[in-house]
N, C-alpha and C positions, 0 to 999 in steps of 0.2 A: 504494500500500499504506500503511495506516495505521500510525502510530508504535507502537501496541500490538502490531500484527501483526509488525512488524519485530523488536521486542524479544523477542517469543515465539519467533519463528524462530531468533533468535540464541541464546537460552537453550537450545533443543533441539539446536542444532548445536555449541555450545561448552559442554561439561560443565565445571562448576567456575567458571562466570562469576560474578564477585564483584559485590556490590551497587554498589560504586564504579564498576565497569565499566559497569553498566547505566545509572547516572547519566550518565556520559560519553556513552554511546551515545544516550541520549534527547536530549541536547543536539545531537549530530551528526545524529540522525534528522530534526530540524527543517529541516535544510538538504539532505536527501537528494535533493531534486529539482534542486539547483543543480549543473550540470556542472562548474563551476569547483571547487566544494568536493570533488566526487567525484574530480576529477583530482588535486587536492592530496593527498587521502587515499591514492590509488593511488601517487603519487610518494613519499610518506612510507613506505608499505609496502615499496616497492622499495628505498629507501635502508636501511630496517631489515633487509631480507633480505640486502643486500650486507654490512652489518656483522656479521650473524649468520654468514653464510658465511665471512667473513674470520676471525672468532673460531674457528669450527670448523676451518678450515684450520690456524690456529696450534696448536690443541690437537692435531690430527693430527700435525703436524710434531714436536711435543714427544714424542708417544707413540712415533713412529717412532724418534726419537733414543734413547729409553729402551730400545726393542727392540734397537737396535744395541749399546748398552752391555751388555745382558744377554748377547748373543751373543759379546761379547768376553771374557767371564769365562774365565780360564785354568784349566787343570787344577789340581787341588788337590795340595799337596805330600804326600809320604808320611806326614809327621807329622799333617797335617790328616786324611788318610784314616784313620790309626790312631785319632785322636780320634773321628771319626764312627763307626767300628766299636765303640769302647768305649761310646759313647752308645747304639748299637743294642743292645749286649749288656746293659747295665745299665738302660736306660730313661731315666735322667737322671744327670748327673755334676756335680761341682763342680771348681773349679780344683785343689783338693787331690787329688781322685781322679785327675785327669790328670797332675799332678805325680808322684804315686806310680807310676802305671801306665806312664808314658813315661820316667821317670827324670830329670825336670827337677830342677835344684838348688834352685829357688825357685818361689814361686807366680806371680810376675810373668809368666814366659814362658808358663805354662799359661793364665793368665787372659787374656793378650793373644791367644793362639791361639783360645781359646773366644769371646772378644768379636769377633774377626775373622770367625769362622764364623757368628756371630750377625748381624753387619752384612751378610754375603754372603747371608743368607737360609737357611742350612742348619740353624741351631739357633734354638730359642726360649729366652728367658731368663725365669726365674721367681725372684723374691726371696722368701725365707721367713726372716723375721727378719734376721739379719746375713749369712746364707748366700745365695749365688746359685747356682741350679741351672740346668743347660742340658739341653734335650731336643731331639729331632729336630723340625724345623719341619713 
């Protein structure tokens, strides 16, 4: 098979083949008849596949760990449930709204609960000027 035919076949089989790849392939095609070169290429591909599979296994392990963590989320406290109900009723709330509705003495407690619900993924946080609004995620 001629070099041009090999490159044409590869371009049709591998969409998105870059020009730099084609240059490399042309250099390799000159040695395509040599069994030693072909053997080395296959060995390199096998090694690359091993590395890719190992990387995919690591990613999968990490994803499984995250799934376990998500399942370990404990039930919300009554106060957090009331905050979520308030957000459902009003659409969005501030720490001042929660302070007033739940009878907190200061903004810190209300703000801490809202931020915790945000970190847990229950609420989205939107900043408008100096105010921070929370809405259902």
